[in-house]
N, CA, C and O atoms as a printed pandas DataFrame, in Angstrom:
     atom_number atom_name residue_name chain_id  residue_number  x_coord  y_coord  z_coord
0              1         N          MET        A               1  146.389   78.742   93.317
1              2        CA          MET        A               1  146.568   78.650   91.887
2              3         C          MET        A               1  148.043   78.878   91.573
3              4         O          MET        A               1  148.649   79.844   92.038
4              5         N          SER        A               2  148.597   77.992   90.793
5              6        CA          SER        A               2  150.013   78.098   90.465
6              7         C          SER        A               2  150.226   79.113   89.340
7              8         O          SER        A               2  149.286   79.541   88.670
8              9         N          GLU        A               3  151.475   79.475   89.163
9             10        CA          GLU        A               3  151.835   80.415   88.098
10            11         C          GLU        A               3  151.487   79.836   86.726
11            12         O          GLU        A               3  151.099   80.569   85.816
12            13         N          LEU        A               4  151.627   78.531   86.586
13            14        CA          LEU        A               4  151.301   77.870   85.320
14            15         C          LEU        A               4  149.814   77.994   84.995
15            16         O          LEU        A               4  149.444   78.160   83.833
16            17         N          GLU        A               5  148.974   77.914   86.002
17            18        CA          GLU        A               5  147.531   77.995   85.781
18            19         C          GLU        A               5  147.056   79.405   85.424
19            20         O          GLU        A               5  145.881   79.608   85.122
20            21         N          ARG        A               6  147.955   80.358   85.459
21            22        CA          ARG        A               6  147.620   81.729   85.057
22            23         C          ARG        A               6  148.025   82.026   83.613
23            24         O          ARG        A               6  147.715   83.095   83.088
24            25         N          LYS        A               7  148.707   81.097   82.980
25            26        CA          LYS        A               7  149.120   81.280   81.584
26            27         C          LYS        A               7  147.913   81.088   80.673
27            28         O          LYS        A               7  147.128   80.161   80.871
28            29         N          TRP        A               8  147.757   81.965   79.669
29            30        CA          TRP        A               8  146.578   81.924   78.813
30            31         C          TRP        A               8  146.500   80.623   78.019
31            32         O          TRP        A               8  145.412   80.082   77.828
32            33         N          TRP        A               9  147.631   80.122   77.559
33            34        CA          TRP        A               9  147.618   78.909   76.742
34            35         C          TRP        A               9  147.247   77.688   77.578
35            36         O          TRP        A               9  146.615   76.761   77.071
36            37         N          PHE        A              10  147.631   77.679   78.839
37            38        CA          PHE        A              10  147.285   76.559   79.720
38            39         C          PHE        A              10  145.796   76.591   80.042
39            40         O          PHE        A              10  145.130   75.556   80.013
40            41         N          VAL        A              11  145.273   77.775   80.347
41            42        CA          VAL        A              11  143.844   77.931   80.651
42            43         C          VAL        A              11  143.000   77.557   79.429
43            44         O          VAL        A              11  141.966   76.903   79.562
44            45         N          LEU        A              12  143.440   77.968   78.254
45            46        CA          LEU        A              12  142.704   77.663   77.022
46            47         C          LEU        A              12  142.651   76.160   76.769
47            48         O          LEU        A              12  141.591   75.626   76.443
48            49         N          ALA        A              13  143.773   75.479   76.916
49            50        CA          ALA        A              13  143.807   74.024   76.688
50            51         C          ALA        A              13  142.951   73.278   77.711
51            52         O          ALA        A              13  142.196   72.375   77.348
52            53         N          VAL        A              14  143.063   73.647   78.974
53            54        CA          VAL        A              14  142.287   72.984   80.026
54            55         C          VAL        A              14  140.795   73.254   79.836
55            56         O          VAL        A              14  139.983   72.342   79.988
56            57         N          SER        A              15  140.426   74.481   79.509
57            58        CA          SER        A              15  139.014   74.821   79.304
58            59         C          SER        A              15  138.423   74.068   78.116
59            60         O          SER        A              15  137.293   73.585   78.182
60            61         N          PHE        A              16  139.182   73.971   77.039
61            62        CA          PHE        A              16  138.723   73.251   75.853
62            63         C          PHE        A              16  138.478   71.777   76.178
63            64         O          PHE        A              16  137.418   71.235   75.865
64            65         N          LEU        A              17  139.460   71.135   76.806
65            66        CA          LEU        A              17  139.304   69.717   77.165
66            67         C          LEU        A              17  138.158   69.507   78.145
67            68         O          LEU        A              17  137.395   68.549   78.019
68            69         N          THR        A              18  138.040   70.390   79.108
69            70        CA          THR        A              18  136.996   70.260   80.123
70            71         C          THR        A              18  135.608   70.406   79.523
71            72         O          THR        A              18  134.715   69.616   79.827
72            73         N          THR        A              19  135.419   71.401   78.681
73            74        CA          THR        A              19  134.098   71.641   78.085
74            75         C          THR        A              19  133.651   70.453   77.253
75            76         O          THR        A              19  132.531   69.968   77.416
76            77         N          PHE        A              20  134.506   69.983   76.372
77            78        CA          PHE        A              20  134.103   68.875   75.516
78            79         C          PHE        A              20  133.976   67.554   76.271
79            80         O          PHE        A              20  133.149   66.716   75.913
80            81         N          SER        A              21  134.774   67.362   77.297
81            82        CA          SER        A              21  134.639   66.157   78.123
82            83         C          SER        A              21  133.341   66.180   78.924
83            84         O          SER        A              21  132.679   65.152   79.067
84            85         N          THR        A              22  132.981   67.336   79.440
85            86        CA          THR        A              22  131.727   67.459   80.195
86            87         C          THR        A              22  130.534   67.186   79.292
87            88         O          THR        A              22  129.623   66.450   79.672
88            89         N          ILE        A              23  130.534   67.767   78.112
89            90        CA          ILE        A              23  129.437   67.535   77.170
90            91         C          ILE        A              23  129.364   66.053   76.797
91            92         O          ILE        A              23  128.277   65.478   76.734
92            93         N          GLY        A              24  130.522   65.439   76.551
93            94        CA          GLY        A              24  130.548   64.013   76.216
94            95         C          GLY        A              24  130.053   63.133   77.349
95            96         O          GLY        A              24  129.308   62.181   77.117
96            97         N          LEU        A              25  130.459   63.442   78.573
97            98        CA          LEU        A              25  130.000   62.652   79.717
98            99         C          LEU        A              25  128.495   62.792   79.942
99           100         O          LEU        A              25  127.817   61.802   80.217
100          101         N          LEU        A              26  127.974   64.002   79.829
101          102        CA          LEU        A              26  126.537   64.200   80.023
102          103         C          LEU        A              26  125.736   63.539   78.902
103          104         O          LEU        A              26  124.634   63.040   79.134
104          105         N          TYR        A              27  126.286   63.536   77.695
105          106        CA          TYR        A              27  125.629   62.839   76.584
106          107         C          TYR        A              27  125.650   61.325   76.827
107          108         O          TYR        A              27  124.655   60.644   76.579
108          109         N          ALA        A              28  126.768   60.806   77.305
109          110        CA          ALA        A              28  126.882   59.372   77.590
110          111         C          ALA        A              28  125.962   58.957   78.737
111          112         O          ALA        A              28  125.495   57.819   78.782
112          113         N          ALA        A              29  125.704   59.879   79.660
113          114        CA          ALA        A              29  124.800   59.599   80.771
114          115         C          ALA        A              29  123.337   59.733   80.359
115          116         O          ALA        A              29  122.434   59.508   81.164
116          117         N          GLU        A              30  123.110   60.100   79.101
117          118        CA          GLU        A              30  121.781   60.255   78.509
118          119         C          GLU        A              30  120.931   61.286   79.238
119          120         O          GLU        A              30  119.726   61.106   79.416
120          121         N          LEU        A              31  121.582   62.377   79.659
121          122        CA          LEU        A              31  120.817   63.495   80.200
122          123         C          LEU        A              31  120.172   64.223   79.031
123          124         O          LEU        A              31  120.798   64.385   77.984
124          125         N          PRO        A              32  118.950   64.658   79.191
125          126        CA          PRO        A              32  118.287   65.346   78.070
126          127         C          PRO        A              32  119.009   66.653   77.736
127          128         O          PRO        A              32  119.295   67.452   78.628
128          129         N          PRO        A              33  119.298   66.865   76.464
129          130        CA          PRO        A              33  120.048   68.063   76.094
130          131         C          PRO        A              33  119.199   69.334   76.196
131          132         O          PRO        A              33  118.030   69.355   75.811
132          133         N          PHE        A              34  119.808   70.368   76.714
133          134        CA          PHE        A              34  119.236   71.710   76.745
134          135         C          PHE        A              34  117.900   71.819   77.462
135          136         O          PHE        A              34  117.046   72.610   77.061
136          137         N          GLU        A              35  117.709   71.045   78.503
137          138        CA          GLU        A              35  116.594   71.272   79.410
138          139         C          GLU        A              35  117.184   71.956   80.622
139          140         O          GLU        A              35  118.000   71.374   81.336
140          141         N          TYR        A              36  116.783   73.159   80.849
141          142        CA          TYR        A              36  117.458   73.997   81.834
142          143         C          TYR        A              36  116.836   73.889   83.223
143          144         O          TYR        A              36  116.361   74.884   83.770
144          145         N          SER        A              37  116.836   72.716   83.781
145          146        CA          SER        A              37  116.368   72.563   85.152
146          147         C          SER        A              37  117.537   72.831   86.100
147          148         O          SER        A              37  118.701   72.727   85.713
148          149         N          ALA        A              38  117.216   73.173   87.324
149          150        CA          ALA        A              38  118.262   73.479   88.303
150          151         C          ALA        A              38  119.129   72.249   88.567
151          152         O          ALA        A              38  120.343   72.373   88.729
152          153         N          ALA        A              39  118.527   71.083   88.612
153          154        CA          ALA        A              39  119.291   69.865   88.881
154          155         C          ALA        A              39  120.304   69.591   87.763
155          156         O          ALA        A              39  121.429   69.170   88.036
156          157         N          GLN        A              40  119.914   69.824   86.524
157          158        CA          GLN        A              40  120.834   69.588   85.418
158          159         C          GLN        A              40  122.005   70.579   85.464
159          160         O          GLN        A              40  123.140   70.199   85.175
160          161         N          TRP        A              41  121.749   71.821   85.817
161          162        CA          TRP        A              41  122.828   72.798   85.928
162          163         C          TRP        A              41  123.794   72.423   87.046
163          164         O          TRP        A              41  125.003   72.606   86.908
164          165         N          VAL        A              42  123.271   71.901   88.148
165          166        CA          VAL        A              42  124.139   71.491   89.257
166          167         C          VAL        A              42  125.014   70.314   88.833
167          168         O          VAL        A              42  126.211   70.300   89.121
168          169         N          VAL        A              43  124.436   69.336   88.158
169          170        CA          VAL        A              43  125.206   68.188   87.680
170          171         C          VAL        A              43  126.264   68.641   86.679
171          172         O          VAL        A              43  127.405   68.182   86.731
172          173         N          TRP        A              44  125.892   69.540   85.768
173          174        CA          TRP        A              44  126.840   70.043   84.778
174          175         C          TRP        A              44  127.979   70.782   85.465
175          176         O          TRP        A              44  129.145   70.578   85.125
176          177         N          PHE        A              45  127.652   71.642   86.434
177          178        CA          PHE        A              45  128.664   72.426   87.135
178          179         C          PHE        A              45  129.627   71.530   87.907
179          180         O          PHE        A              45  130.840   71.733   87.851
180          181         N          LEU        A              46  129.102   70.544   88.623
181          182        CA          LEU        A              46  129.967   69.651   89.401
182          183         C          LEU        A              46  130.864   68.813   88.497
183          184         O          LEU        A              46  132.036   68.595   88.804
184          185         N          CYS        A              47  130.312   68.349   87.391
185          186        CA          CYS        A              47  131.111   67.583   86.424
186          187         C          CYS        A              47  132.194   68.477   85.828
187          188         O          CYS        A              47  133.347   68.062   85.709
188          189         N          PHE        A              48  131.831   69.685   85.458
189          190        CA          PHE        A              48  132.778   70.617   84.853
190          191         C          PHE        A              48  133.917   70.945   85.816
191          192         O          PHE        A              48  135.083   70.912   85.424
192          193         N          MET        A              49  133.596   71.259   87.058
193          194        CA          MET        A              49  134.627   71.645   88.021
194          195         C          MET        A              49  135.559   70.473   88.354
195          196         O          MET        A              49  136.769   70.656   88.486
196          197         N          GLY        A              50  134.991   69.277   88.487
197          198        CA          GLY        A              50  135.821   68.103   88.754
198          199         C          GLY        A              50  136.778   67.811   87.618
199          200         O          GLY        A              50  137.956   67.536   87.846
200          201         N          LEU        A              51  136.280   67.870   86.399
201          202        CA          LEU        A              51  137.140   67.627   85.240
202          203         C          LEU        A              51  138.162   68.744   85.052
203          204         O          LEU        A              51  139.292   68.489   84.637
204          205         N          GLN        A              52  137.774   69.970   85.354
205          206        CA          GLN        A              52  138.704   71.086   85.215
206          207         C          GLN        A              52  139.893   70.912   86.147
207          208         O          GLN        A              52  141.030   71.135   85.733
208          209         N          ARG        A              53  139.661   70.522   87.384
209          210        CA          ARG        A              53  140.758   70.299   88.322
210          211         C          ARG        A              53  141.612   69.101   87.897
211          212         O          ARG        A              53  142.833   69.110   88.053
212          213         N          CYS        A              54  140.958   68.082   87.364
213          214        CA          CYS        A              54  141.676   66.889   86.909
214          215         C          CYS        A              54  142.601   67.228   85.730
215          216         O          CYS        A              54  143.777   66.863   85.740
216          217         N          PHE        A              55  142.074   67.917   84.727
217          218        CA          PHE        A              55  142.888   68.273   83.563
218          219         C          PHE        A              55  143.980   69.277   83.935
219          220         O          PHE        A              55  145.076   69.235   83.376
220          221         N          SER        A              56  143.691   70.163   84.859
221          222        CA          SER        A              56  144.696   71.114   85.308
222          223         C          SER        A              56  145.854   70.379   85.983
223          224         O          SER        A              56  147.020   70.690   85.735
224          225         N          PHE        A              57  145.538   69.424   86.820
225          226        CA          PHE        A              57  146.579   68.647   87.487
226          227         C          PHE        A              57  147.377   67.818   86.488
227          228         O          PHE        A              57  148.605   67.770   86.563
228          229         N          LEU        A              58  146.691   67.165   85.556
229          230        CA          LEU        A              58  147.388   66.364   84.552
230          231         C          LEU        A              58  148.275   67.230   83.661
231          232         O          LEU        A              58  149.374   66.820   83.288
232          233         N          GLY        A              59  147.803   68.418   83.323
233          234        CA          GLY        A              59  148.626   69.343   82.539
234          235         C          GLY        A              59  149.839   69.803   83.307
235          236         O          GLY        A              59  150.926   69.925   82.743
236          237         N          TRP        A              60  149.665   70.060   84.593
237          238        CA          TRP        A              60  150.785   70.460   85.439
238          239         C          TRP        A              60  151.820   69.343   85.506
239          240         O          TRP        A              60  153.021   69.600   85.427
240          241         N          LEU        A              61  151.352   68.096   85.651
241          242        CA          LEU        A              61  152.276   66.963   85.672
242          243         C          LEU        A              61  153.004   66.802   84.340
243          244         O          LEU        A              61  154.197   66.502   84.314
244          245         N          ALA        A              62  152.288   67.002   83.238
245          246        CA          ALA        A              62  152.912   66.885   81.919
246          247         C          ALA        A              62  154.012   67.932   81.742
247          248         O          ALA        A              62  155.094   67.622   81.244
248          249         N          VAL        A              63  153.734   69.160   82.148
249          250        CA          VAL        A              63  154.752   70.206   82.040
250          251         C          VAL        A              63  155.914   69.895   82.971
251          252         O          VAL        A              63  157.068   70.143   82.622
252          253         N          LEU        A              64  155.628   69.364   84.134
253          254        CA          LEU        A              64  156.691   69.009   85.078
254          255         C          LEU        A              64  157.601   67.929   84.497
255          256         O          LEU        A              64  158.816   67.980   84.688
256          257         N          LEU        A              65  157.033   66.961   83.796
257          258        CA          LEU        A              65  157.833   65.896   83.187
258          259         C          LEU        A              65  158.619   66.386   81.973
259          260         O          LEU        A              65  159.765   65.989   81.767
260          261         N          ILE        A              66  157.994   67.251   81.170
261          262        CA          ILE        A              66  158.631   67.722   79.940
262          263         C          ILE        A              66  159.693   68.782   80.226
263          264         O          ILE        A              66  160.805   68.713   79.701
264          265         N          SER        A              67  159.350   69.751   81.052
265          266        CA          SER        A              67  160.269   70.858   81.328
266          267         C          SER        A              67  160.145   71.289   82.784
267          268         O          SER        A              67  159.393   72.212   83.094
268          269         N          PRO        A              68  160.868   70.637   83.669
269          270        CA          PRO        A              68  160.753   70.950   85.095
270          271         C          PRO        A              68  161.129   72.387   85.454
271          272         O          PRO        A              68  160.658   72.908   86.465
272          273         N          LYS        A              69  161.963   73.029   84.650
273          274        CA          LYS        A              69  162.374   74.406   84.953
274          275         C          LYS        A              69  161.246   75.404   84.742
275          276         O          LYS        A              69  161.309   76.526   85.245
276          277         N          THR        A              70  160.207   75.005   83.999
277          278        CA          THR        A              70  159.080   75.890   83.744
278          279         C          THR        A              70  158.295   76.173   85.014
279          280         O          THR        A              70  157.789   77.279   85.204
280          281         N          ILE        A              71  158.195   75.190   85.872
281          282        CA          ILE        A              71  157.415   75.320   87.101
282          283         C          ILE        A              71  158.327   75.834   88.203
283          284         O          ILE        A              71  159.300   75.183   88.587
284          285         N          LYS        A              72  157.996   76.998   88.694
285          286        CA          LYS        A              72  158.801   77.627   89.740
286          287         C          LYS        A              72  158.341   77.123   91.103
287          288         O          LYS        A              72  157.162   76.829   91.303
288          289         N          VAL        A              73  159.266   77.030   92.018
289          290        CA          VAL        A              73  158.925   76.636   93.374
290          291         C          VAL        A              73  158.310   77.823   94.073
291          292         O          VAL        A              73  158.919   78.890   94.151
292          293         N          GLU        A              74  157.084   77.642   94.591
293          294        CA          GLU        A              74  156.410   78.721   95.302
294          295         C          GLU        A              74  156.676   78.578   96.784
295          296         O          GLU        A              74  156.528   77.496   97.353
296          297         N          ARG        A              75  157.061   79.651   97.391
297          298        CA          ARG        A              75  157.351   79.628   98.819
298          299         C          ARG        A              75  156.218   80.311   99.566
299          300         O          ARG        A              75  155.691   81.335   99.130
300          301         N          ALA        A              76  155.852   79.722  100.707
301          302        CA          ALA        A              76  154.751   80.277  101.498
302          303         C          ALA        A              76  155.207   81.450  102.326
303          304         O          ALA        A              76  154.409   82.040  103.054
């Protein structure tokens, strides 16, 4: 996890986009709303985690393009 991903404003923006995108995708896939079967929770979780990583990466790229000095080089 990068230093940027620990910032509260970055986590808030990524979480907001991820939650609403997941709900929209599951609605578009015509999954029945609020039926709490194990299979539906697994699909929701996998969709949520995939989108969360995608939005996190896109946000990191956006910050890199806008202000490269914000992202510090991490050394192993």
